[in-house]
VEXTI-248887 format. One line per 10 residues: number of its first residue (from 1); for each residue x, y, z of C-alpha. Coordinates in steps of 0.25 Angstrom, whole numbers, plus 5000, padded with zeros to 4 digits. Example, Ala and Ser with C-alpha at 12.3 -4.5 7.8 and 13.67 -1.06 7.14 Angstrom:
2
1	5049/4982/5031 | 5055/4996/5029
//
This chain:
805
1	5037/5051/4902 | 5025/5043/4900 | 5027/5044/4885 | 5041/5039/4887 | 5036/5027/4896 | 5025/5024/4886 | 5034/5024/4875 | 5044/5014/4882 | 5032/5005/4886 | 5028/5003/4872
11	5042/4998/4868 | 5042/4987/4880 | 5041/4972/4878 | 5030/4965/4885 | 5040/4959/4896 | 5045/4973/4900 | 5031/4979/4901 | 5026/4967/4909 | 5038/4969/4919 | 5034/4984/4920
21	5020/4981/4923 | 5024/4970/4933 | 5033/4980/4940 | 5023/4991/4940 | 5010/4985/4946 | 5005/5000/4947 | 5005/5000/4931 | 4995/4989/4930 | 4987/4991/4942 | 4971/4993/4939
31	4967/4999/4929 | 4979/4992/4922 | 4984/5000/4910 | 4980/4994/4896 | 4989/5004/4888 | 5004/5007/4888 | 5001/5022/4890 | 4993/5020/4902 | 5003/5011/4908 | 5014/5021/4905
41	5005/5031/4913 | 5005/5021/4925 | 5019/5018/4925 | 5023/5033/4925 | 5014/5036/4936 | 5023/5044/4946 | 5018/5037/4959 | 5018/5023/4953 | 5033/5026/4948 | 5037/5030/4962
51	5030/5017/4969 | 5038/5009/4959 | 5051/5016/4963 | 5049/5011/4977 | 5050/4997/4972 | 5063/4998/4965 | 5077/4995/4970 | 5088/5005/4972 | 5095/5003/4959 | 5083/5006/4951
61	5081/5020/4959 | 5096/5023/4957 | 5095/5021/4942 | 5082/5030/4942 | 5088/5040/4950 | 5101/5041/4942 | 5093/5041/4929 | 5085/5053/4934 | 5098/5060/4937 | 5103/5059/4922
71	5098/5068/4911 | 5096/5058/4900 | 5098/5044/4907 | 5101/5032/4898 | 5104/5017/4903 | 5119/5019/4899 | 5120/5033/4905 | 5114/5029/4918 | 5123/5017/4919 | 5135/5027/4917
81	5129/5036/4927 | 5129/5025/4937 | 5143/5020/4933 | 5137/5006/4930 | 5137/4996/4918 | 5124/4997/4911 | 5121/4983/4914 | 5121/4986/4929 | 5110/4997/4927 | 5102/4990/4916
91	5095/4980/4926 | 5090/4992/4935 | 5086/5000/4923 | 5077/4989/4918 | 5071/4988/4932 | 5067/5002/4930 | 5062/4999/4916 | 5053/4988/4922 | 5046/4997/4931 | 5044/5008/4921
101	5052/5018/4929 | 5062/5020/4918 | 5063/5016/4904 | 5072/5018/4892 | 5068/5028/4881 | 5071/5027/4866 | 5083/5036/4867 | 5089/5028/4878 | 5085/5037/4889 | 5080/5032/4902
111	5066/5038/4906 | 5062/5037/4920 | 5047/5038/4925 | 5043/5052/4930 | 5040/5046/4945 | 5055/5041/4946 | 5060/5055/4947 | 5051/5059/4959 | 5060/5051/4968 | 5072/5059/4966
121	5071/5074/4965 | 5086/5075/4963 | 5091/5061/4958 | 5105/5058/4963 | 5105/5071/4970 | 5105/5079/4956 | 5096/5090/4952 | 5089/5095/4940 | 5098/5095/4927 | 5104/5108/4922
131	5093/5108/4911 | 5082/5109/4922 | 5089/5122/4928 | 5092/5128/4915 | 5077/5127/4909 | 5070/5133/4921 | 5063/5146/4920 | 5072/5152/4931 | 5084/5152/4921 | 5083/5164/4911
141	5090/5165/4898 | 5099/5175/4903 | 5103/5166/4915 | 5105/5154/4905 | 5115/5163/4896 | 5123/5168/4908 | 5124/5153/4913 | 5129/5149/4899 | 5140/5160/4899 | 5144/5156/4913
151	5147/5142/4907 | 5154/5148/4895 | 5143/5144/4885 | 5137/5154/4874 | 5126/5161/4880 | 5118/5163/4867 | 5109/5153/4859 | 5096/5145/4862 | 5093/5143/4877 | 5092/5128/4875
161	5105/5128/4869 | 5111/5136/4880 | 5105/5127/4891 | 5111/5115/4884 | 5125/5121/4884 | 5124/5124/4899 | 5119/5110/4902 | 5131/5104/4894 | 5141/5112/4902 | 5135/5110/4916
171	5134/5095/4912 | 5148/5094/4910 | 5156/5091/4923 | 5169/5095/4917 | 5164/5109/4911 | 5158/5111/4925 | 5171/5108/4932 | 5178/5118/4922 | 5168/5129/4926 | 5170/5126/4941
181	5185/5130/4938 | 5180/5145/4938 | 5170/5143/4950 | 5171/5150/4964 | 5177/5141/4975 | 5167/5132/4981 | 5159/5130/4968 | 5163/5115/4967 | 5159/5113/4981 | 5146/5120/4979
191	5143/5111/4967 | 5147/5098/4973 | 5138/5101/4985 | 5126/5103/4976 | 5131/5091/4967 | 5131/5081/4979 | 5121/5086/4989 | 5112/5094/4980 | 5106/5096/4970 | 5098/5106/4977
201	5104/5114/4989 | 5101/5126/4998 | 5110/5138/4995 | 5113/5152/4998 | 5106/5160/4987 | 5114/5172/4988 | 5127/5164/4985 | 5121/5162/4971 | 5121/5176/4968 | 5134/5180/4974
211	5146/5181/4964 | 5157/5172/4966 | 5150/5161/4974 | 5150/5147/4970 | 5135/5147/4970 | 5134/5159/4960 | 5144/5153/4951 | 5137/5139/4951 | 5124/5146/4948 | 5131/5155/4936
221	5135/5142/4930 | 5123/5133/4931 | 5129/5124/4941 | 5119/5127/4952 | 5104/5133/4950 | 5096/5139/4960 | 5080/5136/4960 | 5079/5146/4971 | 5087/5155/4980 | 5092/5146/4991
231	5092/5133/4982 | 5102/5128/4971 | 5103/5116/4963 | 5114/5109/4955 | 5110/5104/4941 | 5111/5089/4939 | 5122/5089/4929 | 5131/5098/4937 | 5129/5090/4949 | 5133/5077/4942
241	5145/5084/4937 | 5150/5088/4951 | 5148/5073/4956 | 5158/5069/4945 | 5160/5058/4935 | 5162/5048/4947 | 5148/5050/4952 | 5138/5039/4950 | 5124/5037/4956 | 5122/5026/4966
251	5117/5013/4961 | 5116/5000/4969 | 5111/4989/4961 | 5113/4978/4971 | 5105/4978/4984 | 5112/4978/4998 | 5113/4963/5003 | 5104/4959/5014 | 5111/4952/5025 | 5105/4938/5027
261	5106/4926/5036 | 5101/4912/5034 | 5087/4908/5040 | 5080/4895/5041 | 5069/4895/5030 | 5060/4885/5038 | 5061/4894/5051 | 5056/4906/5043 | 5045/4898/5037 | 5041/4893/5050
271	5041/4907/5056 | 5032/4912/5045 | 5022/4900/5048 | 5022/4905/5062 | 5020/4920/5059 | 5010/4919/5048 | 4999/4912/5055 | 5001/4921/5067 | 4999/4933/5059 | 4985/4928/5055
281	4982/4923/5068 | 4985/4936/5075 | 4978/4945/5065 | 4965/4937/5067 | 4967/4938/5083 | 4970/4953/5081 | 4958/4955/5072 | 4949/4947/5082 | 4953/4956/5093 | 4950/4968/5086
291	4936/4963/5083 | 4933/4962/5097 | 4940/4975/5102 | 4941/4985/5091 | 4955/4991/5090 | 4953/5007/5093 | 4962/5017/5085 | 4969/5029/5092 | 4964/5043/5089 | 4977/5045/5081
301	4975/5032/5073 | 4980/5018/5075 | 4980/5008/5086 | 4986/5012/5099 | 4997/5003/5106 | 4987/4999/5118 | 4977/4993/5108 | 4989/4986/5101 | 4993/4980/5113 | 4979/4976/5118
311	4977/4969/5104 | 4990/4962/5105 | 4988/4957/5119 | 4974/4952/5116 | 4978/4945/5103 | 4991/4939/5108 | 5000/4947/5097 | 5012/4956/5101 | 5011/4971/5098 | 5019/4971/5086
321	5011/4960/5080 | 4998/4967/5084 | 5002/4980/5078 | 5006/4973/5065 | 4994/4964/5063 | 4984/4976/5066 | 4990/4984/5055 | 4990/4972/5046 | 4975/4969/5048 | 4971/4983/5046
331	4978/4984/5033 | 4972/4971/5029 | 4958/4977/5032 | 4956/4967/5043 | 4955/4977/5053 | 4949/4991/5051 | 4943/5003/5060 | 4929/5001/5063 | 4921/5014/5067 | 4910/5008/5075
341	4919/5000/5084 | 4930/5011/5084 | 4941/5002/5082 | 4949/4993/5072 | 4941/4980/5070 | 4942/4968/5060 | 4935/4971/5047 | 4926/4961/5038 | 4939/4958/5031 | 4944/4951/5043
351	4932/4942/5043 | 4935/4937/5030 | 4951/4937/5033 | 4949/4927/5045 | 4941/4917/5036 | 4952/4917/5026 | 4962/4906/5026 | 4975/4909/5034 | 4983/4912/5021 | 4974/4923/5016
361	4973/4929/5030 | 4989/4930/5031 | 4990/4936/5017 | 4980/4947/5020 | 4988/4951/5032 | 5001/4951/5024 | 4996/4959/5013 | 4991/4969/5023 | 5005/4970/5029 | 5012/4970/5015
371	5004/4983/5012 | 5003/4989/5026 | 5008/5003/5026 | 5012/5003/5041 | 5023/4996/5049 | 5018/4990/5061 | 5031/4988/5068 | 5039/5000/5064 | 5044/5008/5075 | 5045/5023/5074
381	5054/5029/5086 | 5053/5016/5093 | 5038/5015/5093 | 5027/5008/5084 | 5018/5017/5076 | 5003/5016/5079 | 4996/5004/5074 | 4988/5008/5062 | 4993/5022/5063 | 4997/5030/5051
391	5011/5027/5045 | 5017/5039/5037 | 5026/5029/5030 | 5014/5022/5024 | 5017/5014/5011 | 5032/5015/5013 | 5030/5005/5025 | 5024/4995/5015 | 5035/4997/5005 | 5046/4994/5016
401	5039/4982/5020 | 5038/4977/5006 | 5053/4981/5003 | 5058/4974/5015 | 5051/4961/5012 | 5054/4961/4997 | 5069/4962/5001 | 5068/4950/5010 | 5063/4942/4998 | 5077/4944/4992
411	5084/4937/5003 | 5088/4922/4999 | 5079/4911/5005 | 5084/4906/5019 | 5090/4920/5023 | 5085/4932/5031 | 5090/4946/5032 | 5101/4947/5043 | 5100/4962/5046 | 5090/4973/5043
421	5100/4983/5038 | 5104/4975/5026 | 5089/4972/5023 | 5085/4986/5024 | 5097/4990/5015 | 5092/4980/5005 | 5077/4985/5006 | 5082/4999/5003 | 5089/4995/4990 | 5076/4988/4985
431	5067/4999/4990 | 5076/5012/4990 | 5064/5022/4990 | 5059/5017/5004 | 5063/5027/5015 | 5075/5022/5022 | 5071/5026/5036 | 5057/5020/5034 | 5064/5008/5029 | 5072/5007/5042
441	5061/5009/5051 | 5051/5000/5044 | 5059/4988/5039 | 5061/4982/5053 | 5046/4983/5056 | 5043/4976/5042 | 5052/4964/5046 | 5045/4963/5059 | 5031/4964/5053 | 5035/4954/5042
451	5040/4944/5053 | 5027/4945/5061 | 5019/4942/5048 | 5028/4930/5045 | 5034/4936/5033 | 5048/4936/5039 | 5055/4926/5048 | 5069/4927/5054 | 5071/4939/5045 | 5068/4930/5032
461	5056/4932/5023 | 5046/4921/5025 | 5039/4915/5013 | 5027/4923/5017 | 5035/4936/5017 | 5041/4932/5003 | 5028/4930/4997 | 5023/4944/5002 | 5036/4952/4998 | 5033/4947/4983
471	5020/4955/4984 | 5026/4969/4985 | 5020/4974/4972 | 5006/4969/4976 | 5006/4974/4990 | 4996/4985/4989 | 4994/4996/4999 | 4988/4997/5013 | 4975/5003/5007 | 4973/4992/4997
481	4960/4984/4998 | 4963/4975/4987 | 4976/4968/4990 | 4975/4953/4985 | 4988/4953/4977 | 4995/4950/4990 | 4985/4944/4998 | 4981/4934/4987 | 4996/4932/4981 | 4998/4917/4979
491	5012/4917/4984 | 5008/4924/4997 | 4996/4915/4999 | 5006/4902/4998 | 5015/4908/5008 | 5004/4912/5017 | 4998/4898/5016 | 5011/4892/5020 | 5014/4902/5031 | 5001/4898/5038
501	5002/4883/5035 | 5008/4880/5049 | 4995/4886/5057 | 4989/4877/5067 | 4974/4875/5068 | 4974/4866/5080 | 4978/4867/5094 | 4983/4858/5105 | 4974/4859/5118 | 4980/4855/5131
511	4973/4852/5144 | 4980/4863/5151 | 4971/4872/5143 | 4980/4876/5132 | 4980/4876/5117 | 4993/4874/5109 | 4995/4877/5094 | 5008/4871/5089 | 5010/4881/5078 | 5004/4894/5072
521	4989/4894/5075 | 4979/4897/5064 | 4972/4910/5066 | 4958/4903/5069 | 4965/4893/5079 | 4972/4905/5086 | 4959/4913/5086 | 4951/4902/5093 | 4962/4899/5103 | 4963/4914/5106
531	4949/4915/5109 | 4948/4904/5119 | 4962/4904/5125 | 4974/4912/5129 | 4986/4912/5120 | 4999/4909/5128 | 5010/4908/5117 | 5012/4909/5103 | 5022/4904/5093 | 5026/4891/5087
541	5015/4886/5096 | 5004/4894/5103 | 4997/4891/5116 | 4984/4895/5121 | 4978/4893/5135 | 4963/4892/5138 | 4958/4899/5150 | 4944/4902/5156 | 4945/4916/5152 | 4950/4913/5137
551	4938/4903/5136 | 4928/4913/5141 | 4933/4923/5131 | 4930/4913/5120 | 4916/4912/5126 | 4915/4927/5127 | 4918/4927/5112 | 4906/4919/5109 | 4911/4904/5109 | 4902/4894/5114
561	4909/4883/5122 | 4906/4872/5113 | 4910/4880/5101 | 4923/4884/5107 | 4926/4870/5111 | 4923/4865/5097 | 4932/4875/5091 | 4944/4871/5100 | 4941/4856/5097 | 4942/4860/5082
571	4957/4864/5084 | 4961/4854/5095 | 4957/4844/5105 | 4951/4850/5118 | 4956/4845/5131 | 4945/4843/5142 | 4951/4855/5151 | 4948/4864/5140 | 4934/4860/5137 | 4931/4861/5152
581	4937/4875/5152 | 4928/4880/5141 | 4915/4873/5146 | 4917/4878/5160 | 4920/4893/5155 | 4907/4892/5146 | 4899/4888/5158 | 4903/4900/5165 | 4902/4909/5153 | 4889/4917/5153
591	4886/4918/5168 | 4885/4933/5166 | 4879/4939/5154 | 4880/4953/5148 | 4869/4959/5138 | 4871/4970/5128 | 4861/4981/5128 | 4859/4990/5116 | 4851/5001/5123 | 4842/5003/5135
601	4827/5007/5134 | 4821/5014/5145 | 4806/5019/5148 | 4798/5023/5160 | 4787/5015/5155 | 4789/5000/5158 | 4777/4996/5150 | 4783/5003/5137 | 4796/4996/5138 | 4789/4983/5140
611	4781/4986/5127 | 4794/4989/5120 | 4801/4976/5125 | 4789/4968/5119 | 4788/4976/5105 | 4790/4966/5094 | 4796/4976/5085 | 4807/4979/5095 | 4812/4964/5097 | 4824/4968/5088
621	4829/4977/5100 | 4830/4965/5109 | 4823/4972/5120 | 4825/4967/5135 | 4817/4973/5147 | 4827/4975/5158 | 4818/4982/5168 | 4803/4988/5166 | 4809/5001/5161 | 4822/4997/5154
631	4823/4989/5141 | 4836/4986/5134 | 4838/4984/5119 | 4848/4976/5112 | 4849/4986/5100 | 4856/5000/5102 | 4849/5013/5105 | 4847/5018/5091 | 4840/5005/5086 | 4832/5003/5098
641	4827/5018/5097 | 4824/5016/5082 | 4815/5003/5084 | 4808/5009/5096 | 4804/5021/5087 | 4800/5013/5076 | 4790/5005/5085 | 4784/5018/5090 | 4792/5021/5103 | 4798/5034/5106
651	4812/5031/5112 | 4823/5041/5114 | 4838/5039/5115 | 4844/5041/5129 | 4859/5044/5131 | 4868/5037/5142 | 4865/5049/5151 | 4850/5047/5150 | 4847/5059/5141 | 4838/5058/5129
661	4847/5060/5116 | 4840/5062/5103 | 4850/5063/5092 | 4846/5070/5079 | 4852/5064/5067 | 4852/5068/5052 | 4853/5056/5044 | 4864/5057/5033 | 4863/5050/5020 | 4873/5039/5020
671	4883/5039/5008 | 4882/5028/4998 | 4896/5021/4998 | 4892/5011/4988 | 4901/5010/4975 | 4896/5004/4962 | 4906/4995/4955 | 4906/4990/4940 | 4907/4975/4940 | 4912/4967/4928
681	4900/4965/4919 | 4895/4979/4920 | 4887/4978/4933 | 4887/4988/4945 | 4887/4985/4959 | 4889/4991/4972 | 4903/4987/4978 | 4896/4981/4991 | 4885/4974/4984 | 4896/4968/4974
691	4904/4963/4985 | 4892/4957/4992 | 4889/4949/4980 | 4903/4943/4980 | 4910/4934/4991 | 4917/4945/4998 | 4932/4943/4996 | 4941/4945/5008 | 4949/4955/5001 | 4947/4964/4988
701	4954/4959/4977 | 4960/4969/4967 | 4960/4967/4952 | 4973/4959/4947 | 4982/4967/4938 | 4986/4961/4925 | 4998/4953/4923 | 5009/4963/4919 | 5015/4955/4907 | 5001/4952/4901
711	4997/4966/4903 | 5010/4971/4897 | 5007/4963/4884 | 4993/4969/4884 | 4999/4983/4885 | 5009/4982/4874 | 4998/4975/4865 | 4987/4986/4867 | 4996/4998/4866 | 4992/5008/4855
721	4996/5021/4851 | 4989/5033/4857 | 4984/5039/4844 | 4977/5026/4840 | 4971/5025/4854 | 4965/5039/4854 | 4959/5039/4840 | 4953/5026/4843 | 4948/5030/4857 | 4940/5043/4852
731	4934/5036/4840 | 4929/5024/4847 | 4923/5032/4859 | 4917/5042/4850 | 4910/5031/4842 | 4906/5022/4853 | 4903/5030/4865 | 4892/5037/4859 | 4884/5040/4872 | 4895/5049/4877
741	4897/5064/4874 | 4910/5068/4868 | 4917/5073/4880 | 4914/5059/4887 | 4919/5052/4875 | 4932/5059/4877 | 4933/5056/4892 | 4931/5041/4888 | 4942/5043/4878 | 4951/5047/4889
751	4948/5035/4897 | 4953/5027/4885 | 4965/5035/4881 | 4970/5041/4894 | 4964/5030/4904 | 4956/5041/4912 | 4946/5038/4922 | 4931/5041/4919 | 4917/5036/4924 | 4907/5030/4913
761	4893/5027/4913 | 4887/5017/4904 | 4873/5016/4899 | 4868/5007/4910 | 4872/5017/4921 | 4884/5009/4924 | 4896/5018/4928 | 4911/5015/4929 | 4924/5022/4931 | 4934/5019/4920
771	4948/5022/4915 | 4959/5016/4906 | 4949/5012/4894 | 4951/5006/4881 | 4942/5005/4869 | 4938/4991/4865 | 4928/4991/4854 | 4916/4998/4859 | 4920/4997/4873 | 4928/5005/4883
781	4937/4995/4891 | 4941/5003/4903 | 4945/5001/4918 | 4933/5001/4927 | 4936/5005/4941 | 4923/4999/4947 | 4926/4986/4941 | 4941/4986/4942 | 4943/4981/4928 | 4943/4985/4914
791	4929/4984/4908 | 4923/4987/4895 | 4912/4998/4893 | 4904/5000/4880 | 4907/5013/4875 | 4893/5014/4869 | 4887/5013/4883 | 4895/5023/4890 | 4886/5035/4893 | 4895/5044/4902
801	4909/5046/4905 | 4914/5054/4917 | 4928/5059/4921 | 4933/5050/4932 | 4940/5057/4944
//
């Protein structure tokens, strides 16, 4: 099949090949192919084909299924089979061509990618063709001759000719109908049941060997075949004949109409500018909360309902919002499990995220939701699933999310969907391979989540949602660390900036100890006011109230009264009652002190403890004498024990019960987790060292794929016959790679001719993992996994080649 595809690719013009590469990003993902034969392998990959099928609308799949049911499909024959004019079928066939899922052969036959057949074990409910049944090893020559005699055909002659005659008779509905004139009663009903409800049905095997039964008569005349005793199957040609000339496969070229109602675009835009800042602000508050109180996980995995309610109450979110934002922050790598604290806490990425501009922070959250493989607000049997728990639906949830928002982009401006049923029917037409029941249960949750994130307002897509929906092909998946295609998309960046344009960075302080923000507050302003006041309301305007307890809470978190007043003065004019409140609370703050003690040191000899407390080399422990025989250390017990032993003392550890506990430890050698990478220019560095030398980026940025149309031009320009390439490969490698033995030269040749993966070592000890090589003069131009790009390696300097696994 790859040979047919490769031959077709070589006949294409640059524009058609460019469209294929644009529609199949999997085909030019790194390492992007530089030869048509490599491209054909990529396009024919079964998994990639099935993923591409998921993105196609219903008419494309109906055409593909109908073509699979035909023995020798052609464009004209397919149109006749569907009972449609060829011009109605042609656009959808072109759509299949543009995705390299089907292509025309030189003889006019349609070829389908092998992966296409995996979706339909029995296309259109039809079984295998007669040829398949007659060529199996279970059909003996005697049985074949008996079948021919039963059909009134000559039994002698070559086996292949006999099979052709049998196929000709059974493919002719008129001749089969004539045969049925002599069949036992009930034969037509039996065949019709197989033709419409089959092709494979359970049967009573005894009736196939009992003379005079419809089952035995059908088996004797090749109208039914039994792969085993209790199962029978009707051949494809016989089933089509029984369905009759009026039967045509279903074909729905137009999508179901979505019921719409008019909406005010300005109101939609206003709601977006309220929701988007709120999302950024609430995520910051949620992550600040988990930094103070790590979020524990259940033994079965996920976050418990009680913890969700606690976080919601402490951050001022409702529970639905908390569920959603917890999962979004986790996918965005802003929140992660920490073994030491035994809970979910903010990551280092959060420290960088909070310093970004608001638009960048919003895009990180939207990108995480776009590829999230869970549905936070989906209910199963009336209950929400566990937050951060496993979802067996996985990637299908993300596909539904993208399908729903993509369909909403087709609605005219100024309109919203009027009912969900018509919307879901339209979604199913655009993405027919999505499970129907899962779509019904997930779609309402998707719409609710989109509304909370500012992507949907009044059931209409906002500019922010429209920009995100256009990035379906670039979404990535939940486990991706490099997802800049969404986060750095210029259209989404512009929409995010506009969505946050209305944020307020100042507040109105009243003499009644309130602060009012007339609009969505910025994340920084909301964080400041949340630290020092209690939020009383939110919405178009938010209100905070200052109390003695709220000011004391801010002082407890490390604020100095003067610094606190300076920060509040930076966002508004402070009235005198508020200043009095802060200073009066600060005066009483610290009346009682609490000290942290790392461990307690005890001894019966008071002079010994006094000597230890005065020892210069033990100053690092922060020792304090509480009583003549009691000393406290600021360090933990292990560090205190180690330093005391280093300085000539002989302490022993004591448990909480007062017993001496000496633990025997065997020190295990720590594994080295460093990874060497090959840098452009031929240098090697540790990954950690390399990142330390750079200004650490907030997120990993992946290698951009080449432009599809430019790459199509290069592919067509560099394509050469295999014989020419093979002969040149061995000649050049044999002449230039003189440091390699013959076997390793052969392996290097496979890197060039077959794109295999191998490890190489150069004369200076540099190692690299390469694949998809090409010869350029005396150098091997190959994809280097460590560098993430194509690099040139001099053949004369390669001293070893190893198989890559």
